[in-house]
C-alpha positions as a printed Julia matrix, in Angstrom:
391×3 Matrix{Float64}:
 119.97    8.8   67.52
 117.96    5.8   68.66
 115.76    8.06  70.77
 115.09   10.38  67.85
 114.17    7.49  65.58
 111.64    6.11  68.04
 110.2     9.54  68.56
 109.75   10.05  64.81
 107.99    6.72  64.39
 105.59    7.53  67.2
 104.69   10.83  65.57
 103.89    9.18  62.24
 101.78    6.5   63.96
  99.73    9.2   65.7
  99.17   10.98  62.4
  98.11    7.66  60.84
  95.6     7.07  63.64
  94.18   10.54  63.17
  93.84    9.91  59.46
  91.96    6.7   60.15
  89.5     8.47  62.42
  89.04   11.16  59.81
  88.2     8.53  57.18
  85.6     7.01  59.46
  83.96   10.34  60.13
  83.3    10.89  56.38
  79.99   10.15  54.59
  78.74    6.6   55.1
  78.37    4.39  52.05
  74.75    3.2   51.74
  72.75    1.25  49.18
  69.23    2.3   48.25
  66.26    1.13  46.2
  63.73    3.34  44.44
  60.2     2.32  45.48
  57.1     2.58  43.34
  53.47    1.81  44.27
  52.25   -1.61  43.28
  49.21   -3.84  43.7
  49.55   -6.06  46.77
  46.9    -8.6   47.77
  45.5    -8.23  51.29
  46.03  -11.8   52.41
  43.93  -13.1   55.3
  44.48  -16.29  57.28
  41.48  -17.51  59.25
  40.67  -20.47  61.45
  38.25  -22.77  59.69
  36.44  -26.07  60.02
  35.34  -28.57  57.4
  31.64  -29.32  56.94
  29.97  -31.97  54.78
  28.57  -30.68  51.49
  25.35  -32.6   52.19
  24.31  -34.52  55.27
  21.19  -36.61  55.71
  19.91  -38.73  58.59
  18.27  -41.98  57.56
  15.02  -42.27  59.51
  12.12  -44.73  59.32
   8.77  -43.41  58.11
   6.83  -46.42  59.36
   7.07  -48.48  62.55
   8.18  -52.08  62.58
  10.95  -54.59  63.17
  14.09  -54.41  61.01
  14.43  -57.62  58.99
  17.55  -56.82  56.92
  20.4   -54.33  56.66
  21.22  -53.95  52.97
  24.47  -51.92  53.0
  28.05  -52.09  54.22
  28.97  -49.59  56.92
  31.38  -46.91  55.69
  30.67  -47.53  52.01
  29.4   -45.19  49.3
  25.64  -45.49  48.76
  23.59  -44.04  45.91
  20.4   -42.05  46.16
  17.4   -44.4   46.23
  19.49  -47.45  47.14
  17.68  -49.73  49.66
  19.33  -49.58  53.1
  16.95  -51.37  55.51
  14.02  -53.73  55.17
  11.26  -53.35  57.8
   8.73  -56.17  58.28
   6.06  -55.41  55.63
   3.41  -57.94  56.74
   0.96  -55.53  58.39
   1.36  -52.92  55.66
   0.85  -55.44  52.88
  -2.36  -56.61  54.6
  -3.53  -53.0   54.96
  -2.89  -52.42  51.26
  -4.86  -55.54  50.32
  -7.75  -54.42  52.52
  -7.75  -50.97  50.97
  -7.74  -52.52  47.48
 -10.78  -54.69  48.35
 -12.61  -51.67  49.79
 -11.97  -49.79  46.56
 -13.44  -52.61  44.51
 -16.54  -52.67  46.72
 -16.95  -48.92  46.46
 -16.65  -49.05  42.68
 -19.33  -51.74  42.47
 -21.68  -49.72  44.69
 -21.01  -46.59  42.66
 -21.82  -48.38  39.45
 -25.13  -49.69  40.83
 -26.26  -46.3   42.15
 -25.27  -44.6   38.9
 -27.34  -47.01  36.83
 -30.29  -46.62  39.2
 -30.13  -42.82  38.92
 -30.02  -43.04  35.12
 -33.11  -45.31  35.11
 -35.04  -42.96  37.4
 -34.38  -39.98  35.18
 -36.86  -40.76  32.34
 -39.37  -42.22  34.81
 -39.3   -39.01  36.8
 -39.87  -37.06  33.61
 -42.99  -39.2   32.91
 -43.96  -38.91  36.57
 -43.78  -42.72  36.84
 -41.72  -42.18  39.99
 -41.71  -39.24  42.28
 -39.15  -36.55  41.77
 -37.99  -37.14  45.35
 -37.08  -40.74  44.54
 -35.08  -39.52  41.55
 -33.33  -36.9   43.68
 -32.42  -39.53  46.29
 -31.05  -41.84  43.58
 -28.83  -39.08  42.18
 -27.56  -38.25  45.69
 -26.75  -41.9   46.37
 -24.82  -42.11  43.11
 -22.76  -39.05  44.01
 -22.08  -40.41  47.51
 -20.94  -43.69  45.98
 -18.58  -41.82  43.65
 -17.15  -39.91  46.62
 -16.71  -43.18  48.47
 -14.68  -44.49  45.52
 -12.37  -41.48  45.77
 -11.95  -41.97  49.52
 -11.13  -45.66  49.24
  -8.72  -44.91  46.37
  -6.87  -42.44  48.61
  -6.79  -45.03  51.41
  -5.27  -47.53  48.99
  -2.63  -45.02  47.95
  -1.77  -44.37  51.61
  -1.48  -48.09  52.29
   0.74  -48.55  49.23
   3.0   -45.66  50.32
   3.34  -47.16  53.8
   4.14  -50.52  52.24
   6.83  -48.87  50.09
   8.26  -47.18  53.19
   9.05  -50.57  54.7
  12.08  -50.48  52.39
  14.17  -47.56  53.67
  16.1   -45.92  50.77
  19.15  -43.63  50.79
  17.95  -40.01  50.53
  21.25  -38.75  49.02
  24.43  -40.11  47.47
  27.38  -40.19  49.84
  29.35  -42.15  52.4
  27.22  -43.83  55.04
  28.37  -44.21  58.63
  27.75  -46.98  61.11
  24.3   -48.4   61.62
  22.8   -47.41  64.97
  20.15  -50.18  64.81
  20.64  -53.87  64.16
  18.44  -56.55  62.64
  15.57  -57.35  65.01
  15.37  -53.85  66.48
  11.98  -52.15  66.68
  11.95  -48.73  65.02
   9.28  -46.03  65.08
   8.63  -42.78  63.27
   9.06  -40.73  66.46
  12.39  -42.17  67.64
  15.23  -39.81  68.59
  18.18  -41.54  66.92
  18.45  -41.99  63.15
  19.14  -45.4   61.65
  22.37  -44.07  60.07
  23.86  -40.87  58.65
  24.96  -40.23  55.07
  27.41  -37.43  54.2
  28.5   -36.18  50.8
  32.19  -35.27  51.05
  33.08  -34.39  47.46
  32.96  -31.45  47.23
  33.24  -30.33  50.84
  32.57  -27.03  52.61
  35.06  -25.09  54.75
  33.5   -22.59  57.18
  35.81  -19.69  58.15
  35.3   -17.3   61.05
  36.27  -13.64  60.55
  35.81  -10.92  63.14
  33.15   -8.39  62.31
  35.6    -5.52  62.95
  38.02   -6.8   60.29
  35.17   -7.23  57.83
  33.94   -3.71  58.57
  37.41   -2.25  57.99
  37.67   -4.1   54.69
  34.32   -2.8   53.47
  35.29    0.75  54.4
  38.54    0.39  52.48
  36.66   -0.87  49.45
  34.22    2.03  49.67
  36.99    4.64  50.08
  38.91    3.5   47.0
  42.52    2.44  46.6
  41.49   -1.11  47.45
  39.93   -3.41  44.87
  38.07   -6.68  45.5
  40.14   -9.8   44.89
  39.21  -13.2   43.53
  37.58  -15.65  45.91
  40.29  -18.31  45.62
  41.18  -19.96  48.94
  44.1   -22.19  49.98
  44.08  -24.56  52.94
  46.66  -25.45  55.56
  45.93  -28.77  57.23
  46.26  -29.6   60.91
  49.84  -30.84  60.45
  50.87  -27.56  58.76
  51.03  -28.99  55.24
  49.28  -27.42  52.26
  46.13  -29.13  50.99
  47.26  -28.77  47.4
  43.92  -27.84  45.86
  42.23  -24.47  45.9
  38.61  -23.63  46.67
  36.32  -20.7   46.16
  34.3   -18.6   48.59
  30.6   -19.37  48.13
  28.95  -16.81  50.4
  29.17  -14.77  53.59
  26.66  -14.8   56.44
  24.49  -11.7   56.79
  24.42  -11.84  60.61
  27.13  -11.64  63.28
  27.38  -14.4   65.87
  26.49  -12.71  69.16
  28.65  -15.04  71.26
  31.89  -14.76  69.23
  31.47  -11.49  67.3
  32.41  -13.23  64.06
  30.94  -13.66  60.6
  31.0   -17.05  58.86
  32.45  -17.29  55.35
  31.92  -20.55  53.46
  34.21  -21.93  50.76
  33.86  -25.06  48.64
  36.78  -27.4   47.93
  37.13  -30.5   45.75
  37.74  -33.62  47.83
  37.96  -36.5   45.38
  40.61  -38.29  47.47
  38.56  -38.0   50.66
  41.47  -36.36  52.54
  39.2   -33.79  54.19
  36.73  -35.17  56.71
  33.89  -33.27  58.41
  34.92  -31.59  61.64
  38.62  -31.1   60.82
  40.28  -27.86  61.96
  42.21  -26.12  59.17
  43.61  -22.69  58.3
  42.2   -20.88  55.27
  44.43  -18.41  53.4
  42.92  -16.12  50.79
  42.97  -12.57  49.43
  39.85  -10.57  50.19
  41.07   -7.43  48.43
  44.01   -5.88  46.57
  45.72   -2.71  47.78
  46.51   -0.82  44.59
  48.72    1.8   46.26
  51.12   -0.13  48.49
  54.92   -0.3   48.53
  57.06   -3.41  48.93
  60.15   -2.55  50.99
  62.94   -5.06  51.79
  62.68   -6.16  55.39
  66.25   -5.12  56.27
  65.36   -1.48  55.56
  62.75   -1.26  58.33
  63.35   -1.2   62.07
  61.11   -0.65  65.06
  61.39    2.1   67.63
  60.68    1.51  71.35
  56.99    2.19  70.74
  56.83   -0.44  68.01
  56.5     2.04  65.14
  58.12    1.1   61.84
  60.9     3.47  60.72
  63.27    3.61  57.77
  65.87    5.92  56.23
  65.57    7.74  52.92
  68.15    9.44  50.75
  67.28   13.1   51.39
  68.33   16.35  49.72
  72.07   17.0   49.79
  72.75   13.3   50.37
  71.46   13.4   53.92
  69.85   10.43  55.72
  66.21   11.27  56.45
  64.37    9.09  58.99
  60.68    8.51  58.39
  57.93    6.67  60.24
  55.8     4.42  58.02
  52.89    2.0   58.39
  54.03   -1.6   57.84
  51.58   -4.0   59.43
  52.33   -7.16  57.48
  54.99   -8.87  55.45
  54.88  -10.51  52.05
  57.79  -12.8   51.34
  61.05  -10.93  52.03
  59.4    -7.5   52.01
  57.28   -5.38  54.29
  54.03   -4.02  52.85
  54.09   -0.27  53.5
  50.69    1.37  53.16
  51.47    4.86  54.53
  54.52    7.11  54.76
  56.12    6.65  51.33
  55.78    8.37  47.97
  56.52    7.15  44.49
  60.22    7.57  43.66
  61.48    7.66  47.26
  64.98    6.22  47.69
  64.83    3.81  50.61
  68.17    2.9   52.17
  68.48   -0.88  52.48
  72.23   -1.37  52.98
  74.57    0.26  55.45
  71.85    1.28  57.89
  73.64    0.16  61.06
  75.41    3.45  61.86
  73.03    5.93  60.24
  71.86    8.99  62.11
  69.07   11.4   61.16
  70.38   14.13  58.8
  73.81   12.5   58.74
  75.89   12.72  55.53
  75.78    9.67  53.29
  77.24    8.47  50.02
  74.31    6.7   48.29
  74.67    4.12  45.54
  72.08    1.71  44.11
  71.67   -1.34  46.36
  73.93   -4.33  45.74
  76.32   -2.29  43.54
  79.77   -3.91  43.32
  82.32   -2.32  45.68
  85.36   -0.83  44.02
  88.66   -1.41  45.8
  91.38    0.86  44.41
  95.0    -0.29  44.55
  97.32    1.69  46.84
  99.06    4.63  45.23
 102.79    4.43  44.45
 103.63    7.19  46.91
 101.75    5.45  49.66
 103.72    2.28  49.0
 107.03    4.09  49.17
 106.03    5.92  52.31
 105.09    2.68  53.86
 108.42    1.19  52.96
 110.34    4.13  54.35
 108.35    4.06  57.55
 109.01    0.38  57.98
 112.62    1.01  57.31
 112.74    3.67  59.96
 110.8     1.45  62.34
 113.39   -1.19  61.79
């Protein structure tokens, strides 16, 4: 009897194992999402460098010895503010000489004019020769021209005298002074006295490959892609976000022959002075909007040995259909699929681990709650009887 009991238990256990394998070989439960085309921005991240909005080198326009420096290094200076004082002695003397020459020329012009006017009626009465009258008129005109020449010389001397005070050409932050008091400066010197840079706003120059720009323009021309706004975000050197957005100002019309890139320039506010000229940053912006893209959860897409993106769809007759798609970039938790899908496709996102092409599936909407049915009464009794027999 004991041998028969053991034999019966073994037979039921084998049947139970077969039933378990049969349950596993049934349709796989999968969750799916229905995809629809949507507008997805084509986000681009480019290496960039900050450039001063305005930059001006302070240079002397007359030669002389610097007597005073009238600014604090590193401070904000205003346009027209005096920065340096060059010794004005020689230029003041030249202006005084030019002023005296002008007075002399005016006096001579007045005398020759009066003489010409007196000769006019005398020449009409033939009291003087017409040649004398002609000479008097010519001398008067020469004297008038001399007045104009000396007046121009006076203006030049006054301009040179004014240039002995070196003003700020623009408003901005001035750097260190490259020349000290007592240094001799000339108009032909190589180094500037100082450099002024306007940093609010500030430019950011981005470098984009000409091939990427060409592909974008072709996409815009072919349709399905619309131009996006020119808003740009910045990532600083430490990886943090700048916090303020800028706008693209223009794009270069030539390609750099050494790098094969095109320069795009954006303008950013910089009231806090956080951005300094020469900083390396990353610019993130949307150059266009793909109006016919699909956002697919990342867990739905896998890569084959060749690197192609593949996914499974719910096919006719509840069969798993494998399809190759184009998914070159991600946005958040989704892949952006630009080719391979149609509106209304059911993309399998859950239960993809054991799927096989054309395998049977039991599809339900993704993230549906799983129903766990209680065991049937007969099953419970059978279980009890079996355990009783096993005992």
